[in-house]
N, C-alpha and C positions, 0 to 999 in steps of 0.2 A: 517546631518543623526539623526533620532529621532524615529525610528521603531525598528523593528526586524530585524536582519540581521543575513544571513547564509553564514559564510565564508568557503570556499572549498579550501583544497589544492589540486588543479587541478592535479598536476602530480600523487600523490598517488591514488587519486579517479580514474583517468583513467588509472593507471596501474592495479588496481583491476579489472576493467571493461573489459579490454582487455585479461587479463588471464581467466576471466569468460567465455567471448565469445569464445575464443580459445579452451578452454575445452569442449565445446558443439559442436564443428565442424558444424557450419552452422545450427544446430537444435534448437537453443536458440530463443525464442519468448519472446522480452522484453515487460513486462506489463507496460503500461502508461495510468494511470487512476486517478480519484480523484484529489488531489492537486499536482499531480505528485511528490508524495513522498517528498513533501517540496521544490523540485526544480521548480515545475510548468511544464505544459505539454508540452509548446513550447521548453524549453531546453532540456528535455528528448528526444523528437522527433529529434531534431537537433543532439544529442549523436548518436541515433539509426542510423541516417543517416550517420553520419561520420565513424561508423565501418560497413556500409554496411549491416545492418540487412535487411533479405529477407522478414520479416513480422513482425509487433508488435500487441500487443492486448490491447484493450481499453474496456470500458464497455458501453459507450452510444454513440448515433449518434453525440451529440454535441461535446463530447471529439474526435470522430473520425474526424470532421471537423476541429479542431484546430490542430490535427496531421497531416492532410493532406497538411496543409500549410508550413509545415517543413520537411515532409517525404514522398517520392514518391514510397515506396513499398506497400505491401499488408497490411490490417489492419483487424485483427479479431475483430468481434464485438461480446462481451461476453453477453450482454443482449438478452436473448431469445425473449423477448416481443419487440424487436425494430428492425427496418429494414431501411436500406439506399440503395436503388437500384444504386450502382456504380460498375463498374467493378473490383475496388481494394478492394472491401469489402467482406470479408467471414463472413457469419451469423453464429451464434449458435441457433440450432434447439432443443427444448425441448417440451414436451406436451402441455405447456401454449402457446408456439408459434402459434399453430394452431388457438387459438382464438383471437389472435393479429394481425397477418401478413395478410395484404390485398391480397398479392400475393406471390408465392412461389419464394424465392432467388435464384439466379443464381448460387451461390457458398455457400456452407454451410459445417458445421461440426455438427455432431449429438451427443448431450450430453447424457451420460449415468448416471444413477441414482447412486451414489457414497454413502458410508457410511455417507458422511456429509448430505444427504438428502435434498439438497436445491431445486434442480429441475434436470429432466433428464428421459430418458427411461429405464424401465426394459428391460433385454435381449429379453423377449418375445414380446416386443412392437416396438425393433428396426427395425426389418423386415418391419413392417408396415410404419415406417418413411422413411426408405430408399426407399421403393416403391413408396410411395407418393410424396416425394420432389425429387427424381431423374428423375421423369417424365418430369421435366422442368429444373432442375438444375444439379449440379454436387457435389456430396458428397467428401469432401477433408479429411475426417477422422472422427474418433470419438473423443470425448472430455470427459476427466475425471478430474473432481475437487475434489482433495482429501483433508479430514480434516488436519489441521495444527498439532494437537497435537495427533500424531499416538503412540499407544502404542507398536506396533509390525510392523513387515514388511508388506507391502501391496501388495507384489507379489503374494502371495498365492490366495488373493481375486482378483486381476486382472486376473491371469490365469484361476481361476475358471469361472469368466464372459466371458472371451475370449473362453473358451472351451463350454460354453453354446451356444455361439453364434455359433459355428462351428457345435453343435449338432443340432442346429435350421436351419442349411442350409446357413448360412451367411458367406461368405468367406472373407478373408482380402481384397482381390482386390475390393471388393464392397464399401469399406471404403478407398480406395487408399493406402492400407497398411500403414496407417498413424494413429497414436493416440497422440493427443494433451493433455498434462498432466500437472497438477498444484500441488505444494506441494510434489513433490517426492524427497526422499532423495537421496543422492549420491550412497550409497549402492543398495538401492532398484533399481535405474536406471541401474547400471552396471548389476545387476542379470537379469533385464528384458531384456536387450540388448542380453545378453549372451543366456537366454532362448528362445527367440523370435527375431532371428536376422533378420527375414524377415519383422518387423515392423519398421517403422521410428518413433520414439519417439522424438516427438516435445515438448520441454519443456518450459512451460510458467513460467517466473520468473519476480517478481517484487522487493520485498523488499531486498533479497539476493544480488541482481545484483547492484541496486542503491544505497542501504544503508549498503552494505557488508564491506566496508572500513569506518566504523564508526569514527576511530580516525582521519580521513581526514576531519571530518565536525565539524564545531564549531558553536553553536548558541549564539548568543548575543542579549541582549535588551538594550535600551539606558534609562539613567536616565533623565526624562523630568522635574522633580522638587524635592525639599526635604525641609524638615522643621525641626527645632529643636522643641521637644516636651518633655512635664513633665509628669511623672507618673499620669495616671487617666485621663488626658486631652482628650476632647473629639477630635475624629478623625474618618474619614470615614462616612458612613451612620448612623450607630447605634453603634459604638464601642468606648471604652475608651482605651487610651494608656496604654499598659501592663507594662510599666516601662519609665524611663528617656532615651532619647536617640534621634533617628531621624526618622522621617517618610519619607520614600523614595517612589516617584511615578516613576514607571517604565512603559515603553511602553510594550504593549502586554495584551490582555484580551481575554474574552470568544470569540469574533468575529474572532480572529485570531488563536483560538484553544488553547490558554493558560489557564491552570487551569481545562481543560476537561479530565475526566478520563473514560476509558472503564470499564463497570462491570466487576468484577473479583470474583471469589469464591477461595479465598487462605488465608493462614495464615497472609501473609504480610497486605492483605487489612484489615482483622480483627484487627490486631494490631495498624494499622494507624487509624482506626475508634476509637479504645479505647483511644489512646493518644490524639486524637483531642476533645474527650469529657472532657479530663483533661487540655485542653487549649494549647496542642503542637499542632502548625499549621504550619507545614514547608511549604515552596513554591519551584517552580522549580528555583528561581533566586538564583544566586551564586555570593559573592563578596569576594575576598581575601580567597577563598577555603572554605567560609563558607555559609552554606544554611541560607538564609534570611526567617523570618516569614512572613506570610500573616496576614495583619491586619484584613482582611475580604475576602470574596470570590472575585476573581477577578472581575472587571467591564468589560464593553464592550470592552473598547480599551486601558485601563490601569490598572496596579494593585498597591494596596498600600502595602507596605512593612515596617516592624519595624527591626531597627537596634540600638543594644544597644552599648553605648560608645561614644567617642568623636569623632572620625574620621568617615568619610562617603565618597562615590563616590561623585564626582563633577557633577553638572548638565551638560549633554551633553556625559558623560563618559558612555562607554559600560560595561555591567556587564554580567556574564555569565548566560546562561538559559539552563535547562535541560527539553527537551520536546519530545514528540512524533511527528517525522517528518511527519507521515502519516496524522496527523490532523492538523498540524500548516501551517499558511500561513505566509510567509516572506515578507517584505517590499522590501528587497534587497537581491540579491545573489551575492556574492563576490568570483571570482576565483582568487586564489592568487598564 
């Protein structure tokens, strides 16, 4: 073993998933996309099959094909500009769909334009979409993709939009009395179900489902080499050793998602930038409870780390790794 490993406490992880699934009583739509939240798409598709999910969601047709090899239920395709004419695929329709789709899909949901403003129809345009696409297919619901950072309850906004649809003469049975919704809080979902009991609220969930039991997941990297170094000694591509100690070469670099950060506008990011300016350069690697310093930015497959002192991890030893699972590719997933 010489790469990145995700160790999973299988019992605790599946205990969380089973409780999450039971809480939604058949209306949960597991989201399986991208890197499979660190687990890989095939692993999550098998898990969804094991708890008999009725439908799962993914982004692209390529992801849908991989899912289908492990899961035999319906697949909601989230990309409004892609199509896959299979009986098990439910498409997402948005205004840009009309420019990309060669033919109307047989099954679809219609995306409403949410405060996120990514894509979707305004209420005044949904009637047109329903008329256009139900001429050859079946509308299986409306879709709402909400922002994650919600400052207040979204029930008021959703009720306003649905009231506007009613005013425009669009009845819930025209969209199967179903709304497929992402990033809705438990409190808002309870309120919506109470206020609109005639609607089936189908909740699309990825992160909270697969990564909700965070303590059941442990990411490790492997020490692939180590060298004794003196203060000022040349190391890396263009660096000098910050002191006497060890240069640790650990598995994991930018090609696997290590060292990548999403843009952020917060105080923590500002503080980190200032500290880096003064030479403080922590890494996601941890040994004996201590964060190791990056000698320079991670390479494509490995990272160079500095460790002060006499002791150091052995070649082949695993060390801790604190990463974002949604951008990290692991060489091995170990269920324990």
